[in-house]
N, CA, C and O atoms as a Tinker XYZ file with bonds, in Angstrom:
   324  protein
     1  N      0.408000   -8.543000    5.026000    73     2
     2  CA     1.112000   -8.180000    6.224000    64     1     3
     3  C      0.520000   -6.888000    6.769000    63     2     4     5
     4  O     -0.145000   -6.145000    6.046000    81     3
     5  N      0.761000   -6.631000    8.023000    73     3     6
     6  CA     0.216000   -5.442000    8.655000    64     5     7
     7  C      1.353000   -4.555000    9.149000    63     6     8     9
     8  O      2.249000   -5.019000    9.854000    81     7
     9  N      1.311000   -3.284000    8.779000    73     7    10
    10  CA     2.298000   -2.290000    9.209000    64     9    11
    11  C      1.591000   -1.283000   10.103000    63    10    12    13
    12  O      0.559000   -0.730000    9.723000    81    11
    13  N      2.133000   -1.046000   11.276000    73    11    14
    14  CA     1.556000   -0.068000   12.195000    64    13    15
    15  C      2.257000    1.266000   11.974000    63    14    16    17
    16  O      3.362000    1.488000   12.468000    81    15
    17  N      1.600000    2.154000   11.223000    73    15    18
    18  CA     2.166000    3.483000   10.985000    64    17    19
    19  C      1.902000    4.361000   12.206000    63    18    20    21
    20  O      1.276000    3.928000   13.174000    81    19
    21  N      2.376000    5.571000   12.146000    73    19    22
    22  CA     2.120000    6.534000   13.214000    64    21    23
    23  C      0.629000    6.757000   13.399000    63    22    24    25
    24  O      0.174000    7.045000   14.506000    81    23
    25  N     -0.132000    6.627000   12.323000    73    23    26
    26  CA    -1.547000    6.979000   12.330000    64    25    27
    27  C     -2.493000    5.789000   12.367000    63    26    28    29
    28  O     -3.420000    5.753000   13.176000    81    27
    29  N     -2.261000    4.821000   11.498000    73    27    30
    30  CA    -3.213000    3.718000   11.331000    64    29    31
    31  C     -2.470000    2.417000   11.052000    63    30    32    33
    32  O     -1.256000    2.418000   10.848000    81    31
    33  N     -3.203000    1.313000   11.045000    73    31    34
    34  CA    -2.657000    0.029000   10.619000    64    33    35
    35  C     -2.866000   -0.099000    9.114000    63    34    36    37
    36  O     -3.977000    0.078000    8.615000    81    35
    37  N     -1.793000   -0.408000    8.402000    73    35    38
    38  CA    -1.827000   -0.495000    6.943000    64    37    39
    39  C     -1.580000   -1.939000    6.521000    63    38    40    41
    40  O     -0.581000   -2.545000    6.908000    81    39
    41  N     -2.493000   -2.481000    5.728000    73    39    42
    42  CA    -2.301000   -3.806000    5.164000    64    41    43
    43  C     -1.563000   -3.667000    3.845000    63    42    44    45
    44  O     -1.911000   -2.829000    3.014000    81    43
    45  N     -0.530000   -4.504000    3.656000    73    43    46
    46  CA     0.263000   -4.438000    2.432000    64    45    47
    47  C      0.783000   -5.816000    2.063000    63    46    48    49
    48  O      0.712000   -6.752000    2.860000    81    47
    49  N      1.303000   -5.932000    0.853000    73    47    50
    50  CA     1.928000   -7.163000    0.392000    64    49    51
    51  C      3.113000   -6.795000   -0.490000    63    50    52    53
    52  O      3.026000   -5.887000   -1.317000    81    51
    53  N      4.224000   -7.512000   -0.305000    73    51    54
    54  CA     5.424000   -7.312000   -1.124000    64    53    55
    55  C      5.733000   -8.626000   -1.814000    63    54    56    57
    56  O      5.769000   -9.677000   -1.175000    81    55
    57  N      5.957000   -8.565000   -3.127000    73    55    58
    58  CA     6.279000   -9.738000   -3.930000    64    57    59
    59  C      7.573000   -9.462000   -4.680000    63    58    60    61
    60  O      7.850000   -8.320000   -5.044000    81    59
    61  N      8.358000  -10.492000   -4.909000    73    59    62
    62  CA     9.626000  -10.345000   -5.626000    64    61    63
    63  C     10.802000  -10.406000   -4.665000    63    62    64    65
    64  O     10.629000  -10.487000   -3.449000    81    63
    65  N     12.009000  -10.366000   -5.239000    73    63    66
    66  CA    13.220000  -10.471000   -4.436000    64    65    67
    67  C     13.617000   -9.124000   -3.846000    63    66    68    69
    68  O     13.418000   -8.080000   -4.468000    81    67
    69  N     14.182000   -9.154000   -2.637000    73    67    70
    70  CA    14.566000   -7.930000   -1.930000    64    69    71
    71  C     15.583000   -7.079000   -2.677000    63    70    72    73
    72  O     15.572000   -5.856000   -2.533000    81    71
    73  N     16.447000   -7.676000   -3.457000    73    71    74
    74  CA    17.511000   -6.922000   -4.111000    64    73    75
    75  C     17.090000   -6.283000   -5.440000    63    74    76    77
    76  O     17.918000   -5.670000   -6.114000    81    75
    77  N     15.832000   -6.415000   -5.820000    73    75    78
    78  CA    15.340000   -5.833000   -7.067000    64    77    79
    79  C     14.751000   -4.444000   -6.825000    63    78    80    81
    80  O     14.295000   -4.152000   -5.719000    81    79
    81  N     14.755000   -3.579000   -7.852000    73    79    82
    82  CA    14.081000   -2.272000   -7.703000    64    81    83
    83  C     12.605000   -2.480000   -7.366000    63    82    84    85
    84  O     12.001000   -3.470000   -7.780000    81    83
    85  N     12.037000   -1.552000   -6.624000    73    83    86
    86  CA    10.662000   -1.697000   -6.144000    64    85    87
    87  C      9.691000   -0.818000   -6.938000    63    86    88    89
    88  O      9.951000    0.359000   -7.186000    81    87
    89  N      8.579000   -1.419000   -7.323000    73    87    90
    90  CA     7.453000   -0.705000   -7.923000    64    89    91
    91  C      6.346000   -0.683000   -6.877000    63    90    92    93
    92  O      6.062000   -1.708000   -6.257000    81    91
    93  N      5.720000    0.469000   -6.673000    73    91    94
    94  CA     4.622000    0.594000   -5.722000    64    93    95
    95  C      3.354000    0.971000   -6.465000    63    94    96    97
    96  O      3.349000    1.918000   -7.251000    81    95
    97  N      2.289000    0.240000   -6.223000    73    95    98
    98  CA     0.992000    0.534000   -6.821000    64    97    99
    99  C      0.069000    1.115000   -5.757000    63    98   100   101
   100  O      0.003000    0.614000   -4.634000    81    99
   101  N     -0.636000    2.169000   -6.122000    73    99   102
   102  CA    -1.562000    2.840000   -5.211000    64   101   103
   103  C     -2.945000    2.848000   -5.869000    63   102   104   105
   104  O     -3.127000    3.438000   -6.934000    81   103
   105  N     -3.900000    2.202000   -5.240000    73   103   106
   106  CA    -5.245000    2.066000   -5.815000    64   105   107
   107  C     -6.066000    3.341000   -5.634000    63   106   108   109
   108  O     -5.680000    4.248000   -4.896000    81   107
   109  N     -7.182000    3.388000   -6.309000    73   107   110
   110  CA    -8.110000    4.504000   -6.189000    64   109   111
   111  C     -9.069000    4.332000   -5.023000    63   110   112   113
   112  O     -9.067000    3.302000   -4.349000    81   111
   113  N     -9.869000    5.327000   -4.797000    73   111   114
   114  CA   -10.836000    5.319000   -3.702000    64   113   115
   115  C    -11.926000    4.279000   -3.995000    63   114   116   117
   116  O    -12.427000    4.182000   -5.115000    81   115
   117  N    -12.272000    3.517000   -2.975000    73   115   118
   118  CA   -13.366000    2.557000   -3.099000    64   117   119
   119  C    -12.946000    1.168000   -3.546000    63   118   120   121
   120  O    -13.794000    0.280000   -3.640000    81   119
   121  N    -11.663000    0.948000   -3.827000    73   119   122
   122  CA   -11.178000   -0.387000   -4.190000    64   121   123
   123  C     -9.997000   -0.720000   -3.278000    63   122   124   125
   124  O     -9.725000    0.022000   -2.333000    81   123
   125  N     -9.301000   -1.811000   -3.541000    73   123   126
   126  CA    -8.146000   -2.160000   -2.711000    64   125   127
   127  C     -7.008000   -2.668000   -3.585000    63   126   128   129
   128  O     -7.091000   -2.630000   -4.813000    81   127
   129  N     -5.940000   -3.145000   -2.939000    73   127   130
   130  CA    -4.737000   -3.531000   -3.663000    64   129   131
   131  C     -4.968000   -4.661000   -4.661000    63   130   132   133
   132  O     -4.183000   -4.819000   -5.596000    81   131
   133  N     -6.018000   -5.444000   -4.488000    73   131   134
   134  CA    -6.269000   -6.575000   -5.391000    64   133   135
   135  C     -6.513000   -6.146000   -6.828000    63   134   136   137
   136  O     -6.442000   -6.968000   -7.742000    81   135
   137  N     -6.799000   -4.874000   -7.035000    73   135   138
   138  CA    -7.015000   -4.381000   -8.397000    64   137   139
   139  C     -5.754000   -4.525000   -9.250000    63   138   140   141
   140  O     -5.825000   -4.455000  -10.477000    81   139
   141  N     -4.592000   -4.727000   -8.599000    73   139   142
   142  CA    -3.322000   -4.812000   -9.316000    64   141   143
   143  C     -2.796000   -6.239000   -9.450000    63   142   144   145
   144  O     -1.607000   -6.421000   -9.712000    81   143
   145  N     -3.634000   -7.248000   -9.282000    73   143   146
   146  CA    -3.167000   -8.639000   -9.350000    64   145   147
   147  C     -2.460000   -8.950000  -10.667000    63   146   148   149
   148  O     -1.421000   -9.611000  -10.658000    81   147
   149  N     -2.993000   -8.494000  -11.787000    73   147   150
   150  CA    -2.362000   -8.763000  -13.082000    64   149   151
   151  C     -1.018000   -8.059000  -13.208000    63   150   152   153
   152  O     -0.070000   -8.625000  -13.753000    81   151
   153  N     -0.929000   -6.829000  -12.710000    73   151   154
   154  CA     0.325000   -6.093000  -12.767000    64   153   155
   155  C      1.388000   -6.746000  -11.884000    63   154   156   157
   156  O      2.549000   -6.851000  -12.277000    81   155
   157  N      0.987000   -7.182000  -10.695000    73   155   158
   158  CA     1.924000   -7.857000   -9.795000    64   157   159
   159  C      2.487000   -9.096000  -10.478000    63   158   160   161
   160  O      3.699000   -9.314000  -10.462000    81   159
   161  N      1.627000   -9.904000  -11.075000    73   159   162
   162  CA     2.083000  -11.104000  -11.776000    64   161   163
   163  C      3.043000  -10.762000  -12.913000    63   162   164   165
   164  O      4.019000  -11.478000  -13.137000    81   163
   165  N      2.774000   -9.684000  -13.624000    73   163   166
   166  CA     3.611000   -9.303000  -14.767000    64   165   167
   167  C      4.977000   -8.771000  -14.340000    63   166   168   169
   168  O      5.959000   -8.984000  -15.052000    81   167
   169  N      5.069000   -8.090000  -13.206000    73   167   170
   170  CA     6.305000   -7.425000  -12.814000    64   169   171
   171  C      7.131000   -8.150000  -11.753000    63   170   172   173
   172  O      8.308000   -7.832000  -11.582000    81   171
   173  N      6.553000   -9.109000  -11.039000    73   171   174
   174  CA     7.240000   -9.681000   -9.877000    64   173   175
   175  C      8.528000  -10.431000  -10.213000    63   174   176   177
   176  O      9.349000  -10.645000   -9.321000    81   175
   177  N      8.731000  -10.829000  -11.440000    73   175   178
   178  CA     9.962000  -11.516000  -11.825000    64   177   179
   179  C     11.146000  -10.584000  -11.994000    63   178   180   181
   180  O     12.294000  -11.005000  -11.849000    81   179
   181  N     10.878000   -9.316000  -12.302000    73   179   182
   182  CA    11.952000   -8.356000  -12.562000    64   181   183
   183  C     12.014000   -7.222000  -11.550000    63   182   184   185
   184  O     12.951000   -6.424000  -11.562000    81   183
   185  N     11.024000   -7.152000  -10.681000    73   183   186
   186  CA    10.952000   -6.077000   -9.690000    64   185   187
   187  C     10.423000   -6.634000   -8.373000    63   186   188   189
   188  O      9.802000   -7.696000   -8.330000    81   187
   189  N     10.680000   -5.902000   -7.318000    73   187   190
   190  CA     9.961000   -6.120000   -6.070000    64   189   191
   191  C      8.697000   -5.270000   -6.209000    63   190   192   193
   192  O      8.785000   -4.110000   -6.611000    81   191
   193  N      7.554000   -5.808000   -5.892000    73   191   194
   194  CA     6.289000   -5.105000   -6.091000    64   193   195
   195  C      5.597000   -4.921000   -4.743000    63   194   196   197
   196  O      5.366000   -5.885000   -4.013000    81   195
   197  N      5.271000   -3.672000   -4.427000    73   195   198
   198  CA     4.570000   -3.327000   -3.185000    64   197   199
   199  C      3.161000   -2.870000   -3.533000    63   198   200   201
   200  O      2.974000   -1.942000   -4.320000    81   199
   201  N      2.179000   -3.527000   -2.942000    73   199   202
   202  CA     0.782000   -3.093000   -3.044000    64   201   203
   203  C      0.277000   -2.906000   -1.621000    63   202   204   205
   204  O      0.709000   -3.610000   -0.708000    81   203
   205  N     -0.626000   -1.970000   -1.434000    73   203   206
   206  CA    -1.127000   -1.683000   -0.085000    64   205   207
   207  C     -2.544000   -1.182000   -0.157000    63   206   208   209
   208  O     -3.005000   -0.712000   -1.198000    81   207
   209  N     -3.228000   -1.287000    0.962000    73   207   210
   210  CA    -4.576000   -0.734000    1.060000    64   209   211
   211  C     -4.482000    0.625000    1.734000    63   210   212   213
   212  O     -4.001000    0.737000    2.861000    81   211
   213  N     -4.939000    1.642000    1.046000    73   211   214
   214  CA    -4.929000    2.981000    1.627000    64   213   215
   215  C     -5.783000    3.005000    2.886000    63   214   216   217
   216  O     -6.601000    2.115000    3.113000    81   215
   217  N     -5.584000    4.026000    3.693000    73   215   218
   218  CA    -6.321000    4.147000    4.948000    64   217   219
   219  C     -7.824000    4.047000    4.703000    63   218   220   221
   220  O     -8.365000    4.679000    3.796000    81   219
   221  N     -8.481000    3.242000    5.525000    73   219   222
   222  CA    -9.925000    3.088000    5.422000    64   221   223
   223  C    -10.391000    2.153000    4.322000    63   222   224   225
   224  O    -11.589000    2.081000    4.050000    81   223
   225  N     -9.480000    1.435000    3.684000    73   223   226
   226  CA    -9.842000    0.508000    2.618000    64   225   227
   227  C     -9.492000   -0.916000    3.039000    63   226   228   229
   228  O     -8.394000   -1.181000    3.527000    81   227
   229  N    -10.443000   -1.826000    2.842000    73   227   230
   230  CA   -10.273000   -3.255000    3.157000    64   229   231
   231  C     -9.721000   -3.428000    4.565000    63   230   232   233
   232  O    -10.378000   -3.027000    5.526000    81   231
   233  N     -8.537000   -4.012000    4.716000    73   231   234
   234  CA    -7.988000   -4.352000    6.035000    64   233   235
   235  C     -7.245000   -3.193000    6.701000    63   234   236   237
   236  O     -6.818000   -3.334000    7.847000    81   235
   237  N     -7.079000   -2.072000    6.037000    73   235   238
   238  CA    -6.386000   -0.924000    6.633000    64   237   239
   239  C     -7.371000   -0.084000    7.430000    63   238   240   241
   240  O     -8.498000    0.151000    6.993000    81   239
   241  N     -6.941000    0.362000    8.594000    73   239   242
   242  CA    -7.841000    1.112000    9.472000    64   241   243
   243  C     -7.938000    2.577000    9.053000    63   242   244   245
   244  O     -7.139000    3.062000    8.252000    81   243
   245  N     -8.911000    3.260000    9.600000    73   243   246
   246  CA    -9.111000    4.682000    9.341000    64   245   247
   247  C     -9.488000    5.354000   10.647000    63   246   248   249
   248  O    -10.447000    4.960000   11.310000    81   247
   249  N     -8.735000    6.358000   11.003000    73   247   250
   250  CA    -9.031000    7.155000   12.187000    64   249   251
   251  C     -8.996000    8.618000   11.774000    63   250   252   253
   252  O     -8.325000    8.974000   10.806000    81   251
   253  N     -9.697000    9.449000   12.484000    73   251   254
   254  CA    -9.748000   10.867000   12.155000    64   253   255
   255  C     -8.598000   11.595000   12.848000    63   254   256   257
   256  O     -8.590000   11.728000   14.072000    81   255
   257  N     -7.645000   12.057000   12.077000    73   255   258
   258  CA    -6.526000   12.819000   12.613000    64   257   259
   259  C     -6.589000   14.275000   12.162000    63   258   260   261
   260  O     -5.581000   14.982000   12.164000    81   259
   261  N     -7.787000   14.711000   11.778000    73   259   262
   262  CA    -7.972000   16.071000   11.271000    64   261   263
   263  C     -6.999000   16.376000   10.143000    63   262   264   265
   264  O     -6.466000   17.481000   10.044000    81   263
   265  N     -6.778000   15.384000    9.301000    73   263   266
   266  CA    -5.936000   15.535000    8.119000    64   265   267
   267  C     -6.775000   15.202000    6.897000    63   266   268   269
   268  O     -7.716000   14.412000    6.974000    81   267
   269  N     -6.433000   15.803000    5.781000    73   267   270
   270  CA    -7.079000   15.418000    4.528000    64   269   271
   271  C     -6.682000   13.991000    4.195000    63   270   272   273
   272  O     -5.574000   13.556000    4.507000    81   271
   273  N     -7.589000   13.269000    3.563000    73   271   274
   274  CA    -7.344000   11.867000    3.228000    64   273   275
   275  C     -6.078000   11.694000    2.404000    63   274   276   277
   276  O     -5.291000   10.783000    2.661000    81   275
   277  N     -5.875000   12.552000    1.425000    73   275   278
   278  CA    -4.706000   12.418000    0.559000    64   277   279
   279  C     -3.413000   12.652000    1.334000    63   278   280   281
   280  O     -2.431000   11.944000    1.113000    81   279
   281  N     -3.395000   13.616000    2.224000    73   279   282
   282  CA    -2.215000   13.885000    3.031000    64   281   283
   283  C     -1.911000   12.739000    3.981000    63   282   284   285
   284  O     -0.760000   12.330000    4.132000    81   283
   285  N     -2.956000   12.224000    4.621000    73   283   286
   286  CA    -2.781000   11.097000    5.528000    64   285   287
   287  C     -2.268000    9.875000    4.779000    63   286   288   289
   288  O     -1.364000    9.187000    5.254000    81   287
   289  N     -2.839000    9.603000    3.610000    73   287   290
   290  CA    -2.391000    8.455000    2.802000    64   289   291
   291  C     -0.946000    8.619000    2.373000    63   290   292   293
   292  O     -0.179000    7.657000    2.394000    81   291
   293  N     -0.563000    9.837000    1.983000    73   291   294
   294  CA     0.830000   10.086000    1.576000    64   293   295
   295  C      1.791000    9.854000    2.733000    63   294   296   297
   296  O      2.854000    9.261000    2.548000    81   295
   297  N      1.431000   10.310000    3.911000    73   295   298
   298  CA     2.297000   10.085000    5.069000    64   297   299
   299  C      2.402000    8.606000    5.407000    63   298   300   301
   300  O      3.473000    8.131000    5.785000    81   299
   301  N      1.296000    7.871000    5.274000    73   299   302
   302  CA     1.316000    6.450000    5.577000    64   301   303
   303  C      2.180000    5.664000    4.582000    63   302   304   305
   304  O      2.957000    4.804000    4.996000    81   303
   305  N      2.059000    5.940000    3.292000    73   303   306
   306  CA     2.883000    5.210000    2.306000    64   305   307
   307  C      4.343000    5.594000    2.455000    63   306   308   309
   308  O      5.220000    4.760000    2.234000    81   307
   309  N      4.625000    6.836000    2.826000    73   307   310
   310  CA     6.003000    7.256000    3.073000    64   309   311
   311  C      6.607000    6.438000    4.216000    63   310   312   313
   312  O      7.744000    5.978000    4.107000    81   311
   313  N      5.874000    6.253000    5.294000    73   311   314
   314  CA     6.359000    5.440000    6.404000    64   313   315
   315  C      6.520000    3.985000    6.005000    63   314   316   317
   316  O      7.502000    3.340000    6.373000    81   315
   317  N      5.557000    3.465000    5.252000    73   315   318
   318  CA     5.603000    2.070000    4.835000    64   317   319
   319  C      6.812000    1.797000    3.953000    63   318   320   321
   320  O      7.478000    0.772000    4.103000    81   319
   321  N      7.091000    2.704000    3.043000    73   319   322
   322  CA     8.226000    2.502000    2.133000    64   321   323
   323  C      9.529000    2.638000    2.883000    63   322   324
   324  O     10.600000    2.502000    2.291000    81   323
């Protein structure tokens, strides 16, 4: 799915039931949310699982907002959640 944050378009996926507690996985630089496929499979029965592509990774866009990458990513995941 695509979420339009204040800054960029963020690609994400949510698995599991809405009424379950949510686990969020955040990948490292140079990879994408698919790195957590095994974890999603293991947790989706007992939790809602959110995976996303950080700004500038895979399907998520990257624009220069004169912000540090980590700060921009934190603001984007905060909006997404």
